[in-house]
C-alpha positions as CSV (number, residue, x, y, z in Angstrom):
1,M,-26.8,39.3,-16.0
2,L,-28.5,37.2,-13.3
3,K,-28.1,34.1,-15.5
4,E,-24.1,35.1,-15.2
5,K,-23.8,34.9,-11.8
6,I,-26.2,31.5,-11.1
7,L,-23.8,29.8,-13.6
8,A,-21.0,31.2,-11.6
9,I,-22.4,30.3,-8.5
10,E,-23.2,26.4,-10.0
11,N,-19.7,26.4,-11.5
12,L,-18.2,27.2,-7.8
13,N,-20.3,24.5,-6.3
14,Y,-19.2,22.4,-9.0
15,L,-15.5,23.2,-8.4
16,F,-15.9,22.9,-4.5
17,K,-16.7,19.7,-4.3
18,I,-14.8,18.1,-7.0
19,S,-11.7,19.8,-5.1
20,V,-13.0,18.3,-1.6
21,L,-13.5,14.8,-3.1
22,V,-10.0,14.8,-5.0
23,G,-8.5,16.4,-1.8
24,I,-10.0,13.3,0.4
25,V,-8.2,10.9,-1.9
26,A,-4.9,12.3,-2.4
27,V,-4.4,12.8,1.4
28,A,-6.0,10.1,3.0
29,P,-2.9,7.6,2.1
30,I,-0.9,9.7,4.2
31,F,-2.2,8.0,7.1
32,F,-0.6,4.7,6.6
33,S,-3.7,3.4,8.1
34,Q,-5.8,0.9,6.3
35,P,-8.6,1.5,8.7
36,I,-8.5,5.3,8.7
37,T,-7.0,5.5,5.0
38,G,-9.7,3.0,3.4
39,S,-12.7,4.2,5.3
40,L,-11.7,8.1,3.9
41,V,-11.4,7.1,0.3
42,N,-14.9,4.8,0.8
43,M,-17.0,8.0,1.7
44,A,-15.1,10.0,-1.1
45,L,-16.6,7.1,-3.4
46,F,-19.9,7.0,-1.6
47,L,-20.0,10.8,-2.0
48,A,-18.8,10.8,-5.6
49,A,-21.5,8.3,-6.1
50,W,-24.0,10.5,-4.6
51,I,-23.6,13.8,-6.0
52,Y,-22.3,12.5,-9.5
53,G,-23.8,8.9,-10.3
54,I,-21.4,6.8,-12.7
55,K,-19.8,9.9,-14.3
56,K,-16.5,11.1,-15.1
57,E,-16.5,12.8,-11.8
58,S,-17.0,10.0,-9.8
59,L,-14.6,7.6,-12.1
60,F,-11.8,10.1,-11.5
61,I,-11.9,9.8,-7.4
62,A,-12.6,5.6,-8.4
63,F,-9.0,5.8,-9.9
64,G,-7.1,8.2,-8.0
65,P,-6.9,6.1,-4.4
66,S,-4.8,3.1,-5.7
67,L,-3.0,5.1,-8.2
68,I,-1.6,7.9,-5.7
69,A,-0.9,5.2,-3.2
70,F,1.5,3.6,-5.6
71,L,2.8,7.0,-6.6
72,Q,4.0,7.9,-3.2
73,G,5.5,4.2,-2.5
74,Q,2.5,3.2,-0.5
75,L,1.5,0.0,-2.3
76,P,4.7,-2.1,-3.1
77,F,5.7,-2.6,-6.4
78,V,4.8,-6.4,-6.4
79,M,1.4,-5.4,-5.8
80,A,1.0,-3.5,-9.0
81,P,-0.8,-5.5,-10.8
82,M,-4.1,-5.4,-8.1
83,I,-4.2,-1.6,-9.1
84,P,-6.7,-2.4,-11.8
85,F,-8.7,-4.5,-9.4
86,I,-8.7,-2.1,-6.7
87,I,-10.0,0.8,-9.7
88,L,-12.9,-2.2,-10.5
89,G,-13.3,-2.3,-6.9
90,N,-14.3,1.2,-6.6
91,I,-16.7,1.5,-9.5
92,T,-18.3,-1.7,-8.1
93,L,-18.8,0.1,-5.1
94,M,-20.3,2.8,-6.5
95,T,-22.8,1.0,-9.2
96,S,-23.7,-1.6,-7.0
97,F,-24.5,1.3,-4.2
98,L,-26.7,3.3,-6.5
99,L,-28.2,0.2,-8.3
100,I,-29.4,-1.3,-4.8
101,N,-30.6,2.0,-3.4
102,K,-32.5,2.6,-6.2
103,K,-34.1,-0.4,-5.7
104,M,-34.3,-0.8,-2.3
105,G,-34.3,2.9,-1.2
106,S,-32.6,2.2,1.8
107,Y,-29.4,3.8,2.3
108,L,-27.8,1.8,5.1
109,M,-29.2,-1.2,3.2
110,S,-26.8,-0.4,0.2
111,V,-23.8,0.6,2.0
112,V,-23.5,-2.9,3.4
113,A,-24.8,-4.8,0.8
114,S,-22.1,-2.8,-1.8
115,G,-19.6,-2.9,0.4
116,F,-20.3,-6.7,0.8
117,I,-19.8,-7.1,-3.2
118,K,-16.8,-4.9,-3.3
119,F,-15.1,-7.0,-0.6
120,L,-16.2,-9.9,-2.2
121,F,-14.8,-8.7,-5.3
122,L,-11.6,-7.7,-4.2
123,F,-11.1,-10.6,-2.1
124,A,-11.1,-13.1,-5.2
125,S,-9.1,-11.1,-7.4
126,S,-6.4,-10.8,-4.6
127,Q,-6.8,-14.9,-4.3
128,F,-6.6,-15.0,-8.2
129,L,-3.5,-12.9,-8.3
130,L,-2.1,-14.6,-4.9
131,H,-2.1,-18.0,-6.5
132,F,-1.7,-17.8,-10.5
133,V,0.4,-14.3,-10.2
134,L,2.3,-13.3,-7.5
135,K,3.8,-15.7,-5.1
136,N,5.6,-14.3,-2.3
137,A,5.5,-12.8,1.5
138,V,4.6,-9.5,0.6
139,A,1.5,-10.4,-1.8
140,A,0.3,-12.9,1.1
141,K,0.0,-9.7,3.4
142,F,-2.0,-7.6,0.6
143,A,-4.3,-10.7,0.2
144,I,-5.2,-10.2,3.8
145,M,-5.8,-6.7,3.1
146,M,-8.1,-7.2,0.4
147,S,-10.6,-9.4,2.7
148,W,-12.5,-8.2,5.6
149,P,-10.8,-5.2,6.0
150,Q,-12.4,-4.1,3.0
151,F,-15.9,-4.3,3.7
152,F,-15.2,-2.6,7.5
153,T,-13.6,0.5,5.6
154,A,-16.7,0.4,3.0
155,V,-19.3,0.4,5.9
156,L,-17.4,2.7,7.8
157,G,-16.9,4.7,5.1
158,G,-20.5,5.0,3.7
159,I,-21.9,5.9,7.2
160,M,-19.1,8.8,7.7
161,A,-20.8,9.8,4.1
162,Y,-24.6,9.7,5.5
163,L,-23.3,11.7,8.0
164,V,-21.7,14.5,5.3
165,I,-24.7,14.0,3.1
166,G,-27.2,14.9,6.2
167,F,-24.9,18.0,6.8
168,Y,-24.9,19.0,3.4
169,K,-29.2,18.9,3.1
170,K,-29.1,21.0,6.1
171,I,-27.1,23.7,5.4
172,S,-28.1,24.0,1.7
């Protein structure tokens, strides 16, 4: 009987955490502001990595934001070829964060370094697509979105995740 109650509580805890993360990435695009949306999404990515590591749950969170933005019409159709790169950028952020944090043991250093790695990846990807696949004004504007704002929103999202983790540790 006690074992079933513990399992039920663990299941509720799991459902709550994944629901909050899915909710964040589903709602973030409605703000129509890259600093707000990007920071919220990156916060969810850091939290997913911290909670789950690189498993199906965190990968699900990595896929969500760009697909939701595209389906909601907030990502121009011409930019659809960038979606796989955005997803890979999200996975790169989470993976590099975990690896650097494990090696260095510094949360902030891991956030900054993984944010920079994601920025480099997305910037290089957008430049490739801009020069070899997409050649129009919308693509050029999107290439700017894939540059320094990616680093800024990753670091801000990591700081927000740090605050959430600190709060979570206090209440649990």
